[in-house]
PAZALUM-892738 format. One record per residue (C-alpha): residue number from 1; residue in one letter; chain; x, y, z. Coordinates in nm, 3 decimals. Example, Ala and Ser with C-alpha at 12.3 -4.5 7.8 and 13.67 -1.06 7.14 Angstrom:
<kolvos>
<kolvo 1 "A" "A" <1.230 -0.450 0.780>>
<kolvo 2 "S" "A" <1.367 -0.106 0.714>>
</kolvos>
This chain:
<kolvos>
<kolvo 1 "M" "A" <1.324 3.495 -5.255>>
<kolvo 2 "S" "A" <1.138 3.423 -5.600>>
<kolvo 3 "E" "A" <0.748 3.514 -5.592>>
<kolvo 4 "D" "A" <0.678 3.135 -5.610>>
<kolvo 5 "V" "A" <0.880 3.023 -5.261>>
<kolvo 6 "A" "A" <0.697 3.366 -5.062>>
<kolvo 7 "A" "A" <0.420 3.230 -5.233>>
<kolvo 8 "K" "A" <0.456 2.878 -5.096>>
<kolvo 9 "Q" "A" <0.658 3.021 -4.794>>
<kolvo 10 "G" "A" <0.369 3.248 -4.649>>
<kolvo 11 "L" "A" <0.471 3.570 -4.547>>
<kolvo 12 "W" "A" <0.614 3.668 -4.164>>
<kolvo 13 "L" "A" <0.487 4.018 -4.063>>
<kolvo 14 "F" "A" <0.635 4.212 -3.718>>
<kolvo 15 "G" "A" <0.480 4.354 -3.496>>
<kolvo 16 "Y" "A" <0.619 4.585 -3.218>>
<kolvo 17 "G" "A" <0.650 4.957 -3.068>>
<kolvo 18 "L" "A" <0.842 5.249 -3.010>>
<kolvo 19 "S" "A" <0.878 5.651 -3.116>>
<kolvo 20 "H" "A" <0.516 5.875 -3.222>>
<kolvo 21 "V" "A" <0.281 5.878 -3.527>>
<kolvo 22 "N" "A" <-0.067 6.057 -3.547>>
<kolvo 23 "S" "A" <-0.343 5.833 -3.578>>
<kolvo 24 "E" "A" <-0.666 6.000 -3.696>>
<kolvo 25 "D" "A" <-0.864 5.676 -3.780>>
<kolvo 26 "H" "A" <-0.785 5.426 -3.497>>
<kolvo 27 "R" "A" <-0.739 5.577 -3.179>>
<kolvo 28 "G" "A" <-0.791 5.954 -3.214>>
<kolvo 29 "T" "A" <-1.043 6.150 -3.508>>
<kolvo 30 "P" "A" <-0.900 6.395 -3.795>>
<kolvo 31 "E" "A" <-0.928 6.689 -3.595>>
<kolvo 32 "A" "A" <-0.803 6.478 -3.257>>
<kolvo 33 "P" "A" <-0.528 6.242 -3.351>>
<kolvo 34 "G" "A" <-0.426 6.003 -3.118>>
<kolvo 35 "R" "A" <-0.038 5.883 -3.101>>
<kolvo 36 "V" "A" <0.008 5.552 -3.206>>
<kolvo 37 "V" "A" <0.388 5.418 -3.253>>
<kolvo 38 "T" "A" <0.675 5.346 -3.534>>
<kolvo 39 "L" "A" <1.054 5.236 -3.550>>
<kolvo 40 "I" "A" <1.256 5.511 -3.678>>
<kolvo 41 "P" "A" <1.673 5.379 -3.770>>
<kolvo 42 "R" "A" <1.856 5.424 -3.443>>
<kolvo 43 "A" "A" <2.069 5.724 -3.662>>
<kolvo 44 "H" "A" <1.798 5.922 -3.714>>
<kolvo 45 "W" "A" <1.661 5.917 -3.328>>
<kolvo 46 "E" "A" <2.023 5.980 -3.213>>
<kolvo 47 "S" "A" <1.949 6.311 -3.377>>
<kolvo 48 "L" "A" <1.676 6.438 -3.215>>
<kolvo 49 "T" "A" <1.594 6.570 -2.896>>
<kolvo 50 "D" "A" <1.433 6.313 -2.701>>
<kolvo 51 "Y" "A" <1.299 6.429 -2.376>>
<kolvo 52 "H" "A" <1.421 6.028 -2.329>>
<kolvo 53 "A" "A" <1.775 6.057 -2.327>>
<kolvo 54 "S" "A" <1.867 5.632 -2.374>>
<kolvo 55 "A" "A" <1.699 5.378 -2.633>>
<kolvo 56 "P" "A" <1.713 4.981 -2.647>>
<kolvo 57 "P" "A" <1.993 4.932 -2.891>>
<kolvo 58 "K" "A" <1.706 4.681 -3.018>>
<kolvo 59 "T" "A" <1.406 4.640 -3.128>>
<kolvo 60 "W" "A" <1.285 4.330 -2.922>>
<kolvo 61 "G" "A" <0.842 4.221 -3.073>>
<kolvo 62 "V" "A" <0.675 3.908 -3.205>>
<kolvo 63 "A" "A" <0.681 3.799 -3.572>>
<kolvo 64 "Y" "A" <0.383 3.633 -3.646>>
<kolvo 65 "H" "A" <0.332 3.435 -3.952>>
<kolvo 66 "I" "A" <0.072 3.383 -4.192>>
<kolvo 67 "P" "A" <0.048 3.093 -4.397>>
<kolvo 68 "H" "A" <0.033 3.150 -4.780>>
<kolvo 69 "E" "A" <-0.346 3.070 -4.817>>
<kolvo 70 "F" "A" <-0.465 3.391 -4.597>>
<kolvo 71 "V" "A" <-0.182 3.619 -4.695>>
<kolvo 72 "E" "A" <-0.320 3.832 -4.969>>
<kolvo 73 "E" "A" <-0.645 3.878 -4.775>>
<kolvo 74 "V" "A" <-0.395 3.986 -4.457>>
<kolvo 75 "K" "A" <-0.240 4.218 -4.623>>
<kolvo 76 "E" "A" <-0.483 4.354 -4.830>>
<kolvo 77 "Y" "A" <-0.629 4.416 -4.457>>
<kolvo 78 "L" "A" <-0.330 4.583 -4.293>>
<kolvo 79 "D" "A" <-0.288 4.768 -4.620>>
<kolvo 80 "I" "A" <-0.638 4.920 -4.536>>
<kolvo 81 "R" "A" <-0.608 4.941 -4.115>>
<kolvo 82 "E" "A" <-0.204 5.082 -4.171>>
<kolvo 83 "I" "A" <-0.257 5.320 -4.435>>
<kolvo 84 "N" "A" <-0.254 5.687 -4.255>>
<kolvo 85 "G" "A" <0.073 5.736 -4.151>>
<kolvo 86 "Y" "A" <0.265 5.429 -4.270>>
<kolvo 87 "S" "A" <0.397 5.320 -4.557>>
<kolvo 88 "I" "A" <0.559 4.933 -4.595>>
<kolvo 89 "D" "A" <0.916 4.827 -4.549>>
<kolvo 90 "F" "A" <1.079 4.511 -4.497>>
<kolvo 91 "A" "A" <1.342 4.451 -4.201>>
<kolvo 92 "A" "A" <1.525 4.122 -4.064>>
<kolvo 93 "F" "A" <1.432 3.956 -3.726>>
<kolvo 94 "H" "A" <1.647 3.768 -3.607>>
<kolvo 95 "V" "A" <1.529 3.514 -3.368>>
<kolvo 96 "P" "A" <1.789 3.383 -3.032>>
<kolvo 97 "V" "A" <1.872 3.007 -3.099>>
<kolvo 98 "Y" "A" <1.637 2.817 -2.776>>
<kolvo 99 "V" "A" <1.334 2.958 -3.059>>
<kolvo 100 "R" "A" <1.476 2.803 -3.307>>
<kolvo 101 "H" "A" <1.438 2.495 -3.097>>
<kolvo 102 "S" "A" <1.166 2.408 -2.917>>
<kolvo 103 "S" "A" <0.837 2.282 -3.015>>
<kolvo 104 "Q" "A" <0.633 2.626 -2.993>>
<kolvo 105 "S" "A" <0.812 2.721 -3.398>>
<kolvo 106 "A" "A" <0.840 2.453 -3.647>>
<kolvo 107 "D" "A" <0.834 2.686 -3.927>>
<kolvo 108 "L" "A" <1.123 2.771 -3.771>>
<kolvo 109 "S" "A" <1.310 2.483 -3.616>>
<kolvo 110 "S" "A" <1.388 2.337 -3.978>>
<kolvo 111 "S" "A" <1.668 2.563 -3.998>>
<kolvo 112 "K" "A" <2.009 2.319 -4.032>>
<kolvo 113 "S" "A" <2.190 2.572 -3.935>>
<kolvo 114 "S" "A" <2.440 2.549 -3.600>>
<kolvo 115 "Q" "A" <2.521 2.922 -3.574>>
<kolvo 116 "Q" "A" <2.484 2.972 -3.217>>
<kolvo 117 "D" "A" <2.310 3.362 -3.198>>
<kolvo 118 "S" "A" <2.040 3.369 -3.458>>
<kolvo 119 "Q" "A" <1.887 3.294 -3.743>>
<kolvo 120 "S" "A" <1.765 3.567 -3.905>>
<kolvo 121 "I" "A" <1.396 3.628 -4.111>>
<kolvo 122 "S" "A" <1.296 3.922 -4.339>>
<kolvo 123 "C" "A" <0.959 4.082 -4.226>>
<kolvo 124 "L" "A" <0.712 4.269 -4.334>>
<kolvo 125 "V" "A" <0.692 4.576 -4.182>>
<kolvo 126 "Y" "A" <0.519 4.918 -4.132>>
<kolvo 127 "I" "A" <0.665 5.190 -4.074>>
<kolvo 128 "G" "A" <0.612 5.578 -3.975>>
<kolvo 129 "M" "A" <0.837 5.732 -4.194>>
<kolvo 130 "P" "A" <0.966 6.100 -4.103>>
<kolvo 131 "N" "A" <0.886 6.298 -4.391>>
<kolvo 132 "N" "A" <0.580 6.146 -4.292>>
<kolvo 133 "P" "A" <0.284 6.406 -4.236>>
<kolvo 134 "Q" "A" <0.204 6.221 -3.900>>
<kolvo 135 "F" "A" <0.491 6.157 -3.771>>
<kolvo 136 "L" "A" <0.555 6.369 -3.474>>
<kolvo 137 "G" "A" <0.881 6.300 -3.326>>
<kolvo 138 "P" "A" <0.959 6.370 -2.917>>
<kolvo 139 "Q" "A" <0.683 6.534 -2.767>>
<kolvo 140 "D" "A" <0.726 6.631 -2.379>>
<kolvo 141 "P" "A" <0.626 6.311 -2.199>>
<kolvo 142 "D" "A" <0.332 6.521 -1.941>>
<kolvo 143 "Q" "A" <0.172 6.647 -2.288>>
<kolvo 144 "L" "A" <0.198 6.333 -2.451>>
<kolvo 145 "A" "A" <0.035 6.101 -2.143>>
<kolvo 146 "A" "A" <-0.263 6.404 -2.142>>
<kolvo 147 "H" "A" <-0.307 6.385 -2.494>>
<kolvo 148 "I" "A" <-0.297 6.032 -2.453>>
<kolvo 149 "V" "A" <-0.573 5.998 -2.154>>
<kolvo 150 "R" "A" <-0.855 6.225 -2.373>>
<kolvo 151 "S" "A" <-0.849 6.093 -2.717>>
<kolvo 152 "R" "A" <-1.010 5.853 -2.841>>
<kolvo 153 "G" "A" <-1.104 5.662 -3.231>>
<kolvo 154 "P" "A" <-1.277 5.422 -3.383>>
<kolvo 155 "S" "A" <-1.067 5.153 -3.258>>
<kolvo 156 "G" "A" <-1.105 5.235 -2.918>>
<kolvo 157 "E" "A" <-0.897 5.412 -2.655>>
<kolvo 158 "N" "A" <-0.578 5.590 -2.695>>
<kolvo 159 "K" "A" <-0.491 5.511 -2.334>>
<kolvo 160 "E" "A" <-0.592 5.141 -2.383>>
<kolvo 161 "Y" "A" <-0.350 5.118 -2.702>>
<kolvo 162 "L" "A" <0.003 5.229 -2.500>>
<kolvo 163 "Y" "A" <-0.141 5.031 -2.234>>
<kolvo 164 "N" "A" <-0.166 4.702 -2.399>>
<kolvo 165 "L" "A" <0.130 4.809 -2.581>>
<kolvo 166 "E" "A" <0.294 4.791 -2.208>>
<kolvo 167 "E" "A" <0.164 4.551 -2.117>>
<kolvo 168 "A" "A" <0.299 4.350 -2.421>>
<kolvo 169 "L" "A" <0.607 4.436 -2.438>>
<kolvo 170 "E" "A" <0.669 4.335 -2.120>>
<kolvo 171 "R" "A" <0.579 4.023 -2.129>>
<kolvo 172 "V" "A" <0.813 3.975 -2.500>>
<kolvo 173 "R" "A" <1.079 4.072 -2.221>>
<kolvo 174 "K" "A" <0.997 3.813 -1.972>>
<kolvo 175 "D" "A" <0.951 3.579 -2.246>>
<kolvo 176 "A" "A" <1.238 3.619 -2.466>>
<kolvo 177 "G" "A" <1.488 3.433 -2.234>>
<kolvo 178 "V" "A" <1.775 3.605 -2.239>>
<kolvo 179 "D" "A" <1.837 3.969 -2.083>>
<kolvo 180 "V" "A" <1.615 4.193 -2.253>>
<kolvo 181 "E" "A" <1.652 4.599 -2.145>>
<kolvo 182 "V" "A" <1.291 4.757 -2.042>>
<kolvo 183 "D" "A" <1.129 4.982 -2.264>>
<kolvo 184 "N" "A" <1.104 5.287 -2.009>>
<kolvo 185 "H" "A" <1.003 5.536 -2.238>>
<kolvo 186 "V" "A" <0.678 5.333 -2.366>>
<kolvo 187 "K" "A" <0.687 5.289 -1.924>>
<kolvo 188 "D" "A" <0.726 5.616 -1.875>>
<kolvo 189 "I" "A" <0.455 5.694 -2.090>>
<kolvo 190 "A" "A" <0.195 5.440 -1.929>>
<kolvo 191 "Q" "A" <0.284 5.571 -1.581>>
<kolvo 192 "R" "A" <0.247 5.940 -1.665>>
<kolvo 193 "A" "A" <-0.096 5.838 -1.816>>
<kolvo 194 "R" "A" <-0.188 5.680 -1.512>>
<kolvo 195 "L" "A" <-0.155 5.971 -1.296>>
<kolvo 196 "Q" "A" <-0.306 6.151 -1.539>>
<kolvo 197 "E" "A" <-0.583 5.983 -1.500>>
<kolvo 198 "E" "A" <-0.625 5.980 -1.099>>
<kolvo 199 "T" "A" <-0.640 6.359 -1.151>>
<kolvo 200 "L" "A" <-0.881 6.315 -1.370>>
<kolvo 201 "G" "A" <-1.128 6.152 -1.159>>
<kolvo 202 "S" "A" <-0.997 6.308 -0.810>>
</kolvos>
């Protein structure tokens, strides 16, 4: 796609949630980093010793369309926000047919494809690469939950980030209109964090 075409069409941005990365500037501090999520290749995940034995085969999330007149402003903001621990990449986002033909998705339904599987669009995504110093990988779930409960940063409490992520993923799952596997990893950590809060409050 040429820069002229891209400039006219705007930018697609993918929002998601999976593995762990330090957050020193939003949900934690340099002295006490919080925990946020990233995407990693499945092949790399399979090489790790994860306390959760399985992971969904697909990453579900939301693709946000940024109109061309706001791309520069949004990109500048996100580059600053995600500078700690994240790199820029582009990933294929597969849009189910029912979304393509929905009246709620005019930007996607312009496709004339008659394929019955999905339409793929290229989305900008911020990811924490395994070779980044902030990348953590698997951690003991109870220790991770305890760390999240006690961490906070300029953007708020780390536990608020976790609970909002859990809620958002569940909303995406329900809105998908297809059989989407529950992200048991995020749900498990959130449940452990609530138990930690109950213990601290007792």
